[in-house]
C-alpha positions as CSV (number, residue, x, y, z in Angstrom):
1,X,-0.1,-0.2,0.3
2,X,1.6,3.5,-0.8
3,X,1.2,6.5,1.8
4,X,-1.1,8.2,-0.6
5,X,-3.3,5.5,-0.3
6,X,-2.7,5.0,3.3
7,X,-3.3,9.1,3.8
8,X,-6.7,8.9,2.0
9,X,-7.9,5.7,4.2
10,X,-8.1,3.2,0.8
11,X,-7.1,0.0,1.8
12,X,-5.8,-3.1,0.2
13,X,-8.2,-6.0,0.2
14,X,-7.0,-9.5,2.0
15,X,-7.9,-11.7,0.1
16,X,-10.2,-13.4,2.4
17,X,-14.1,-13.4,3.2
18,X,-16.2,-13.9,5.8
19,X,-18.5,-16.6,5.6
20,X,-21.6,-18.1,8.1
21,X,-23.1,-21.2,7.9
22,X,-26.6,-20.2,8.6
23,X,-28.0,-23.6,9.8
24,X,-25.4,-23.4,12.7
25,X,-26.0,-20.5,13.7
26,X,-28.3,-19.6,16.6
27,X,-28.3,-15.8,16.9
28,X,-26.4,-15.6,20.0
29,X,-24.6,-12.8,18.7
30,X,-20.9,-12.8,20.2
31,X,-19.5,-12.9,16.8
32,X,-21.3,-9.0,16.6
33,X,-19.6,-7.8,20.2
34,X,-15.9,-8.8,18.7
35,X,-16.2,-7.3,15.7
36,X,-19.4,-4.2,15.7
37,X,-17.2,-2.6,12.8
38,X,-18.0,-5.1,10.7
39,X,-20.6,-7.0,11.6
40,X,-24.4,-6.3,12.4
41,X,-27.1,-8.2,13.2
42,X,-31.2,-8.4,12.1
43,X,-33.8,-8.0,14.5
44,X,-33.9,-11.7,15.9
45,X,-30.0,-11.3,16.9
46,X,-28.8,-13.1,13.6
47,X,-25.1,-12.2,12.2
48,X,-25.0,-9.4,8.6
49,X,-21.5,-10.1,7.6
50,X,-20.3,-8.8,4.6
51,X,-20.7,-9.4,1.1
52,X,-17.2,-9.7,-0.9
53,X,-13.2,-9.7,0.2
54,X,-13.0,-8.1,3.1
55,X,-10.5,-4.9,3.5
56,X,-7.1,-6.3,5.1
57,X,-7.4,-4.1,8.2
58,X,-10.7,-5.9,8.8
59,X,-9.1,-9.3,9.1
60,X,-8.5,-8.9,12.6
61,X,-12.0,-8.5,13.2
62,X,-13.0,-11.0,11.5
63,X,-10.9,-13.4,13.1
64,X,-11.9,-11.9,16.6
65,X,-15.5,-13.2,15.3
66,X,-14.7,-17.0,14.1
67,X,-13.1,-17.2,17.8
68,X,-15.5,-15.9,19.4
69,X,-18.5,-17.8,17.7
70,X,-19.8,-20.7,20.3
71,X,-21.2,-23.0,17.2
72,X,-18.5,-22.2,15.1
73,X,-20.9,-21.6,12.8
74,X,-18.2,-18.2,11.3
75,X,-15.2,-18.8,9.1
76,X,-12.5,-16.8,7.0
77,X,-12.1,-18.4,4.3
78,X,-9.8,-17.4,1.1
79,X,-11.1,-16.3,-2.2
């Protein structure tokens, strides 16, 4: 990433996406607590995850969300 990209707030793609297994998820919401910047909850408490490739600055939060899920319903996948 160039210095100009950092100044302008541009972020490089990470090569990873955050995936969810909707059958395994029970809507506990721990993922959203661990990664509130990238994961929201719908009105029933189920996570709304970003579509597509994560920005490299979001991978750390996504990893925390994966570890926080008590049902192991989230994972990071290479694009």
